[in-house]
Z-matrix of the N, CA and C atoms (Angstrom, degrees):
N
C 1 1.468
C 2 1.523 1 109.56
N 3 1.303 2 118.25 1 137.48
C 4 1.469 3 121.13 2 -176.85
C 5 1.537 4 113.82 3 -72.09
N 6 1.322 5 113.61 4 139.31
C 7 1.463 6 120.55 5 173.86
C 8 1.522 7 111.36 6 -140.50
N 9 1.349 8 116.76 7 4.01
C 10 1.460 9 118.92 8 -178.64
C 11 1.523 10 110.90 9 -149.91
N 12 1.321 11 113.11 10 160.74
C 13 1.461 12 120.30 11 175.29
C 14 1.523 13 106.85 12 -152.84
N 15 1.344 14 115.42 13 137.66
C 16 1.462 15 120.70 14 177.56
C 17 1.513 16 109.56 15 -122.03
N 18 1.311 17 115.16 16 140.83
C 19 1.455 18 121.16 17 173.64
C 20 1.533 19 107.22 18 -138.87
N 21 1.314 20 115.69 19 143.01
C 22 1.460 21 121.29 20 178.66
C 23 1.517 22 108.36 21 -115.85
N 24 1.316 23 115.54 22 138.25
C 25 1.465 24 120.23 23 176.97
C 26 1.519 25 109.73 24 -144.40
N 27 1.300 26 114.77 25 159.86
C 28 1.453 27 121.07 26 175.81
C 29 1.527 28 107.50 27 -101.03
N 30 1.319 29 116.27 28 137.73
C 31 1.461 30 120.77 29 179.00
C 32 1.518 31 109.19 30 -66.67
N 33 1.314 32 116.02 31 125.78
C 34 1.465 33 122.67 32 178.13
C 35 1.531 34 109.28 33 -88.09
N 36 1.313 35 116.06 34 155.24
C 37 1.463 36 120.78 35 178.28
C 38 1.530 37 110.80 36 -57.93
N 39 1.338 38 116.13 37 -37.77
C 40 1.469 39 120.30 38 -179.23
C 41 1.524 40 113.00 39 -68.88
N 42 1.340 41 118.44 40 -12.15
C 43 1.468 42 122.26 41 177.17
C 44 1.529 43 111.75 42 -80.66
N 45 1.330 44 117.12 43 -13.99
C 46 1.458 45 120.43 44 -171.29
C 47 1.535 46 111.90 45 -97.45
N 48 1.328 47 114.30 46 160.35
C 49 1.459 48 120.33 47 177.93
C 50 1.528 49 109.68 48 -98.50
N 51 1.324 50 116.73 49 -169.59
C 52 1.462 51 120.76 50 -176.02
C 53 1.527 52 113.14 51 -68.19
N 54 1.324 53 117.17 52 -16.79
C 55 1.457 54 121.02 53 178.56
C 56 1.529 55 110.23 54 -89.57
N 57 1.332 56 116.86 55 -9.57
C 58 1.457 57 120.76 56 177.51
C 59 1.516 58 115.14 57 93.38
N 60 1.346 59 116.91 58 10.86
C 61 1.466 60 119.64 59 176.74
C 62 1.530 61 109.22 60 -111.85
N 63 1.326 62 115.75 61 159.58
C 64 1.461 63 120.20 62 -179.76
C 65 1.527 64 108.88 63 -60.93
N 66 1.321 65 115.78 64 127.04
C 67 1.458 66 121.33 65 177.39
C 68 1.517 67 108.74 66 -63.51
N 69 1.323 68 116.52 67 137.73
C 70 1.465 69 121.22 68 -173.71
C 71 1.528 70 112.93 69 -53.44
N 72 1.317 71 118.13 70 -34.85
C 73 1.462 72 121.06 71 -176.46
C 74 1.525 73 112.27 72 -65.53
N 75 1.311 74 117.40 73 -24.80
C 76 1.463 75 120.00 74 -178.94
C 77 1.521 76 112.66 75 -68.97
N 78 1.329 77 117.36 76 -23.98
C 79 1.459 78 118.97 77 176.69
C 80 1.529 79 110.40 78 -62.66
N 81 1.328 80 117.76 79 -31.78
C 82 1.468 81 121.03 80 177.56
C 83 1.533 82 110.32 81 -70.88
N 84 1.323 83 117.03 82 -36.66
C 85 1.472 84 120.31 83 174.19
C 86 1.519 85 110.19 84 -64.58
N 87 1.322 86 117.19 85 -40.69
C 88 1.462 87 120.99 86 178.99
C 89 1.538 88 110.58 87 -62.91
N 90 1.346 89 116.70 88 -40.68
C 91 1.466 90 119.98 89 177.97
C 92 1.528 91 110.08 90 -61.55
N 93 1.323 92 115.68 91 -42.18
C 94 1.457 93 119.86 92 179.86
C 95 1.529 94 111.02 93 -65.29
N 96 1.321 95 117.43 94 -38.19
C 97 1.460 96 121.09 95 176.13
C 98 1.529 97 110.57 96 -58.54
N 99 1.330 98 117.19 97 -44.62
C 100 1.464 99 121.42 98 179.40
C 101 1.528 100 110.66 99 -65.59
N 102 1.326 101 117.49 100 -41.21
C 103 1.468 102 120.12 101 179.54
C 104 1.528 103 110.32 102 -63.46
N 105 1.326 104 117.18 103 -44.00
C 106 1.468 105 120.11 104 179.11
C 107 1.524 106 110.73 105 -62.14
N 108 1.324 107 117.07 106 -41.28
C 109 1.459 108 121.06 107 177.34
C 110 1.523 109 111.81 108 -63.55
N 111 1.331 110 115.89 109 -38.73
C 112 1.464 111 120.78 110 178.10
C 113 1.526 112 109.95 111 -60.19
N 114 1.324 113 116.77 112 -48.40
C 115 1.470 114 120.20 113 179.93
C 116 1.525 115 111.23 114 -64.03
N 117 1.332 116 117.62 115 -40.82
C 118 1.471 117 119.98 116 177.39
C 119 1.519 118 111.07 117 -62.48
N 120 1.347 119 117.08 118 -36.07
C 121 1.468 120 120.06 119 179.26
C 122 1.529 121 111.28 120 -65.73
N 123 1.322 122 116.87 121 -21.12
C 124 1.467 123 122.11 122 176.79
C 125 1.522 124 112.35 123 -89.44
N 126 1.340 125 116.11 124 -6.49
C 127 1.459 126 120.55 125 -179.01
C 128 1.515 127 113.76 126 91.93
N 129 1.327 128 117.05 127 16.40
C 130 1.461 129 122.03 128 -178.19
C 131 1.523 130 110.21 129 -127.69
N 132 1.317 131 115.15 130 174.34
C 133 1.453 132 122.30 131 173.26
C 134 1.523 133 107.65 132 -120.97
N 135 1.324 134 117.22 133 151.84
C 136 1.466 135 119.43 134 176.08
C 137 1.530 136 111.32 135 -69.16
N 138 1.333 137 117.56 136 -11.87
C 139 1.467 138 120.10 137 175.71
C 140 1.520 139 111.69 138 -70.25
N 141 1.324 140 116.84 139 -23.20
C 142 1.467 141 122.92 140 -179.96
C 143 1.521 142 112.09 141 54.92
N 144 1.339 143 116.96 142 29.63
C 145 1.460 144 120.43 143 -178.50
C 146 1.530 145 112.36 144 -80.35
N 147 1.325 146 117.36 145 1.27
C 148 1.449 147 119.97 146 177.62
C 149 1.530 148 112.09 147 -85.67
N 150 1.331 149 116.31 148 0.14
C 151 1.466 150 121.19 149 178.55
C 152 1.528 151 109.37 150 -107.12
N 153 1.321 152 116.38 151 152.81
C 154 1.471 153 120.61 152 -177.19
C 155 1.517 154 112.78 153 -63.66
N 156 1.315 155 116.88 154 -35.89
C 157 1.460 156 121.18 155 -176.96
C 158 1.525 157 110.90 156 -83.01
N 159 1.327 158 117.98 157 150.99
C 160 1.479 159 120.94 158 177.25
C 161 1.536 160 111.05 159 -78.03
N 162 1.329 161 115.55 160 88.93
C 163 1.459 162 121.73 161 -176.75
C 164 1.519 163 111.02 162 -101.19
N 165 1.321 164 115.77 163 157.27
C 166 1.455 165 121.99 164 176.08
C 167 1.508 166 110.70 165 -150.24
N 168 1.340 167 116.41 166 170.02
C 169 1.467 168 123.19 167 179.65
C 170 1.528 169 110.33 168 -130.86
N 171 1.321 170 118.44 169 67.13
C 172 1.468 171 118.90 170 179.72
C 173 1.529 172 112.11 171 -68.74
N 174 1.322 173 114.92 172 152.16
C 175 1.457 174 120.95 173 176.56
C 176 1.522 175 108.73 174 -78.58
N 177 1.331 176 115.30 175 135.30
C 178 1.465 177 119.59 176 174.91
C 179 1.524 178 111.04 177 -114.69
N 180 1.340 179 115.66 178 -10.39
C 181 1.467 180 120.07 179 176.29
C 182 1.527 181 108.50 180 -155.59
N 183 1.319 182 115.48 181 137.28
C 184 1.462 183 121.05 182 175.09
C 185 1.517 184 108.17 183 -150.13
N 186 1.326 185 115.87 184 134.41
C 187 1.466 186 120.28 185 176.70
C 188 1.514 187 108.76 186 -150.58
N 189 1.324 188 115.51 187 159.67
C 190 1.457 189 120.35 188 177.55
C 191 1.524 190 108.65 189 -152.90
N 192 1.323 191 115.50 190 132.08
C 193 1.455 192 122.31 191 174.54
C 194 1.521 193 107.64 192 -107.62
N 195 1.323 194 115.65 193 131.92
C 196 1.461 195 122.14 194 -174.99
C 197 1.516 196 109.67 195 -107.33
N 198 1.336 197 115.87 196 130.61
C 199 1.460 198 120.95 197 -178.89
C 200 1.527 199 111.85 198 -108.13
N 201 1.331 200 116.04 199 -43.53
C 202 1.460 201 122.74 200 -177.99
C 203 1.521 202 108.86 201 -141.10
N 204 1.321 203 118.09 202 151.69
C 205 1.461 204 119.02 203 -179.55
C 206 1.532 205 113.00 204 -77.22
N 207 1.316 206 114.01 205 153.93
C 208 1.465 207 121.90 206 166.80
C 209 1.517 208 106.27 207 -106.95
N 210 1.334 209 116.08 208 145.46
C 211 1.458 210 121.27 209 -178.74
C 212 1.524 211 110.24 210 -126.68
N 213 1.331 212 114.75 211 166.62
C 214 1.456 213 122.47 212 177.47
C 215 1.528 214 110.59 213 -46.62
N 216 1.322 215 115.58 214 131.90
C 217 1.458 216 126.37 215 178.88
C 218 1.520 217 115.12 216 72.92
N 219 1.342 218 118.90 217 2.21
C 220 1.463 219 119.09 218 170.29
C 221 1.522 220 108.38 219 -63.69
N 222 1.321 221 115.64 220 147.42
C 223 1.461 222 120.84 221 175.32
C 224 1.528 223 106.60 222 -101.07
N 225 1.332 224 116.21 223 123.85
C 226 1.457 225 120.41 224 -175.44
C 227 1.526 226 110.04 225 -122.38
N 228 1.335 227 114.58 226 134.80
C 229 1.458 228 121.25 227 172.80
C 230 1.523 229 107.60 228 -96.99
N 231 1.318 230 116.01 229 129.99
C 232 1.458 231 122.18 230 177.31
C 233 1.524 232 105.86 231 -110.13
N 234 1.322 233 116.22 232 112.34
C 235 1.463 234 122.70 233 -173.54
C 236 1.523 235 108.81 234 -112.55
N 237 1.330 236 115.80 235 106.81
C 238 1.461 237 122.43 236 179.61
C 239 1.519 238 109.19 237 -93.23
N 240 1.328 239 116.12 238 131.87
C 241 1.461 240 122.80 239 176.77
C 242 1.526 241 108.91 240 -128.13
N 243 1.319 242 117.46 241 134.22
C 244 1.460 243 121.07 242 175.83
C 245 1.528 244 107.19 243 -74.32
N 246 1.325 245 117.03 244 116.92
C 247 1.462 246 121.26 245 -177.76
C 248 1.523 247 112.97 246 -98.39
N 249 1.335 248 116.23 247 -21.94
C 250 1.471 249 120.01 248 179.44
C 251 1.523 250 108.61 249 -156.57
N 252 1.315 251 115.17 250 140.48
C 253 1.461 252 121.23 251 177.63
C 254 1.517 253 107.56 252 -133.35
N 255 1.324 254 114.74 253 119.36
C 256 1.455 255 121.46 254 175.07
C 257 1.521 256 107.42 255 -117.15
N 258 1.298 257 117.19 256 174.25
C 259 1.468 258 119.67 257 -176.99
C 260 1.528 259 112.19 258 -62.15
N 261 1.333 260 117.71 259 -29.34
C 262 1.461 261 121.48 260 -176.14
C 263 1.519 262 114.59 261 -119.33
N 264 1.322 263 117.74 262 -1.17
C 265 1.464 264 119.09 263 -175.78
C 266 1.524 265 111.77 264 -145.88
N 267 1.319 266 113.43 265 158.56
C 268 1.462 267 122.59 266 174.13
C 269 1.520 268 108.03 267 -130.36
N 270 1.325 269 115.94 268 140.11
C 271 1.456 270 120.78 269 173.41
C 272 1.518 271 108.27 270 -121.93
N 273 1.338 272 114.51 271 144.40
C 274 1.448 273 121.54 272 -178.37
C 275 1.517 274 110.31 273 -126.86
N 276 1.324 275 115.33 274 150.08
C 277 1.457 276 123.13 275 163.76
C 278 1.515 277 105.05 276 -109.55
N 279 1.326 278 116.50 277 135.55
C 280 1.458 279 120.33 278 -179.57
C 281 1.523 280 108.38 279 -125.32
N 282 1.338 281 115.41 280 120.09
C 283 1.463 282 121.51 281 179.89
C 284 1.526 283 109.04 282 -103.79
N 285 1.313 284 115.24 283 132.55
C 286 1.471 285 122.51 284 178.99
C 287 1.517 286 107.99 285 -108.90
N 288 1.334 287 116.65 286 123.79
C 289 1.460 288 120.86 287 -178.91
C 290 1.524 289 110.00 288 -126.63
N 291 1.334 290 115.74 289 130.82
C 292 1.468 291 120.98 290 176.20
C 293 1.520 292 107.27 291 -81.07
N 294 1.327 293 115.84 292 113.09
C 295 1.460 294 121.50 293 -174.77
C 296 1.525 295 113.14 294 -81.29
N 297 1.323 296 118.02 295 -23.79
C 298 1.460 297 119.86 296 -178.66
C 299 1.527 298 112.02 297 -89.51
N 300 1.322 299 117.16 298 15.39
C 301 1.463 300 121.95 299 173.75
C 302 1.529 301 108.22 300 -98.57
N 303 1.317 302 116.26 301 152.09
C 304 1.463 303 120.88 302 175.11
C 305 1.517 304 107.93 303 -124.43
N 306 1.315 305 118.69 304 110.52
C 307 1.462 306 127.18 305 -2.07
C 308 1.530 307 111.06 306 -73.82
N 309 1.340 308 116.11 307 169.02
C 310 1.460 309 121.39 308 175.17
C 311 1.524 310 107.53 309 -59.57
N 312 1.345 311 116.56 310 136.30
C 313 1.466 312 120.95 311 -174.31
C 314 1.514 313 111.95 312 -121.59
N 315 1.332 314 116.37 313 137.02
C 316 1.456 315 120.02 314 169.84
C 317 1.522 316 107.31 315 -76.20
N 318 1.338 317 116.56 316 124.79
C 319 1.462 318 120.25 317 -176.53
C 320 1.520 319 112.48 318 -106.26
N 321 1.336 320 116.80 319 -20.62
C 322 1.466 321 120.05 320 179.77
C 323 1.519 322 108.72 321 -162.48
N 324 1.325 323 114.31 322 162.39
C 325 1.459 324 121.19 323 176.08
C 326 1.519 325 107.95 324 -143.90
N 327 1.314 326 114.91 325 128.87
C 328 1.457 327 119.93 326 -178.28
C 329 1.507 328 112.33 327 -121.24
N 330 1.316 329 114.71 328 167.57
C 331 1.459 330 122.37 329 175.56
C 332 1.515 331 107.39 330 -136.59
N 333 1.310 332 114.69 331 145.21
C 334 1.456 333 120.94 332 -177.99
C 335 1.523 334 107.85 333 -145.49
N 336 1.335 335 117.04 334 134.71
C 337 1.460 336 121.89 335 174.28
C 338 1.512 337 108.28 336 -126.61
N 339 1.333 338 115.04 337 131.21
C 340 1.462 339 121.91 338 177.45
C 341 1.523 340 108.57 339 -121.03
N 342 1.320 341 115.54 340 149.63
C 343 1.467 342 121.77 341 177.95
C 344 1.516 343 108.05 342 -122.29
N 345 1.320 344 115.84 343 134.38
C 346 1.462 345 120.50 344 175.18
C 347 1.521 346 107.99 345 -75.76
N 348 1.319 347 116.28 346 128.38
C 349 1.467 348 120.34 347 -179.03
C 350 1.524 349 110.52 348 -129.46
N 351 1.314 350 113.66 349 152.88
C 352 1.461 351 122.80 350 171.79
C 353 1.512 352 106.04 351 -103.99
N 354 1.318 353 116.53 352 123.84
C 355 1.465 354 120.68 353 179.30
C 356 1.522 355 108.96 354 -84.33
N 357 1.309 356 114.82 355 121.40
C 358 1.461 357 122.13 356 179.78
C 359 1.529 358 110.09 357 -77.73
N 360 1.336 359 118.20 358 158.92
C 361 1.474 360 120.81 359 178.64
C 362 1.538 361 113.35 360 -56.23
N 363 1.341 362 116.85 361 -29.48
C 364 1.467 363 119.92 362 -179.95
C 365 1.529 364 112.72 363 -84.61
N 366 1.347 365 116.92 364 2.72
C 367 1.460 366 121.12 365 178.37
C 368 1.513 367 114.53 366 96.35
N 369 1.321 368 118.10 367 -13.76
C 370 1.464 369 120.56 368 178.82
C 371 1.522 370 109.75 369 -68.83
N 372 1.322 371 114.86 370 153.18
C 373 1.458 372 120.85 371 178.31
C 374 1.522 373 109.29 372 -114.40
N 375 1.329 374 115.18 373 135.79
C 376 1.464 375 121.84 374 -179.97
C 377 1.527 376 107.59 375 -125.24
N 378 1.335 377 116.46 376 129.01
C 379 1.458 378 120.16 377 178.86
C 380 1.517 379 110.14 378 -59.11
N 381 1.332 380 115.21 379 138.93
C 382 1.455 381 121.99 380 -177.94
C 383 1.529 382 108.53 381 -144.03
N 384 1.314 383 118.78 382 156.72
C 385 1.472 384 119.64 383 179.64
C 386 1.529 385 112.43 384 -59.89
N 387 1.328 386 114.79 385 144.38
C 388 1.458 387 121.10 386 174.08
C 389 1.524 388 106.86 387 -62.46
N 390 1.331 389 118.40 388 133.50
C 391 1.469 390 119.47 389 -179.58
C 392 1.536 391 111.78 390 -52.30
N 393 1.301 392 115.81 391 134.82
C 394 1.463 393 122.36 392 -176.41
C 395 1.526 394 113.36 393 -53.29
N 396 1.347 395 119.87 394 -42.12
C 397 1.468 396 118.11 395 179.54
C 398 1.529 397 113.42 396 -58.78
N 399 1.332 398 117.44 397 -28.86
C 400 1.466 399 121.37 398 177.19
C 401 1.526 400 109.86 399 -84.85
N 402 1.335 401 116.29 400 -49.99
C 403 1.466 402 121.07 401 -176.85
C 404 1.523 403 111.70 402 -57.24
N 405 1.326 404 116.80 403 -37.10
C 406 1.461 405 120.12 404 -178.86
C 407 1.521 406 112.99 405 -66.82
N 408 1.323 407 118.14 406 -19.57
C 409 1.466 408 122.07 407 -178.56
C 410 1.528 409 114.16 408 -90.37
N 411 1.327 410 116.66 409 -16.73
C 412 1.471 411 120.68 410 -171.18
C 413 1.521 412 110.58 411 -104.63
N 414 1.316 413 115.75 412 136.77
C 415 1.459 414 120.29 413 172.73
C 416 1.521 415 109.18 414 -131.88
N 417 1.312 416 115.98 415 166.69
C 418 1.463 417 122.15 416 179.59
C 419 1.533 418 108.72 417 -82.43
N 420 1.308 419 115.91 418 138.92
C 421 1.465 420 121.57 419 179.09
C 422 1.530 421 110.49 420 -64.97
N 423 1.321 422 117.40 421 149.07
C 424 1.467 423 120.49 422 174.90
C 425 1.533 424 110.53 423 -58.55
N 426 1.326 425 115.15 424 142.92
C 427 1.475 426 120.58 425 -176.23
C 428 1.527 427 113.09 426 -55.12
N 429 1.318 428 117.30 427 -36.09
C 430 1.466 429 119.10 428 -177.19
C 431 1.534 430 111.14 429 -65.68
N 432 1.319 431 118.31 430 -27.70
C 433 1.464 432 120.54 431 176.06
C 434 1.527 433 112.14 432 -75.31
N 435 1.313 434 115.46 433 -31.65
C 436 1.466 435 119.69 434 -178.38
C 437 1.526 436 111.82 435 -72.92
N 438 1.308 437 117.46 436 -18.07
C 439 1.469 438 121.76 437 -177.26
C 440 1.518 439 113.83 438 -92.81
N 441 1.328 440 117.64 439 -16.63
C 442 1.471 441 117.89 440 -173.73
C 443 1.504 442 112.41 441 -65.93
């Protein structure tokens, strides 16, 4: 059962700020890229439009701790791990590693929590169980992986 997803990308010039390092906000985009890839690897989309009900997965928590900068043309691995699975929510730990460093270095670590919601006709969102076809495919990563 899947509990992780890895994606590698090269830092684009447009990802950097005036000092030449990746702007902090881009780490949240990178986390979202990994989450979308994780869902696609399961055969689903985070849009959840394959279900009859109007479901969504809004973020209810996001954080990132930065250890070292990433710069233009650095190659970064974004490693998403499922850290918690509840009936209505998923939490992830996301590790960022600079692959073109010797040795490979962890440069940041993020956390993300999403809640499955049903969108009401009036626009309000109500937490609802993650659809069984998705929930049955996801498991929590082993603790030793979450600590690295």
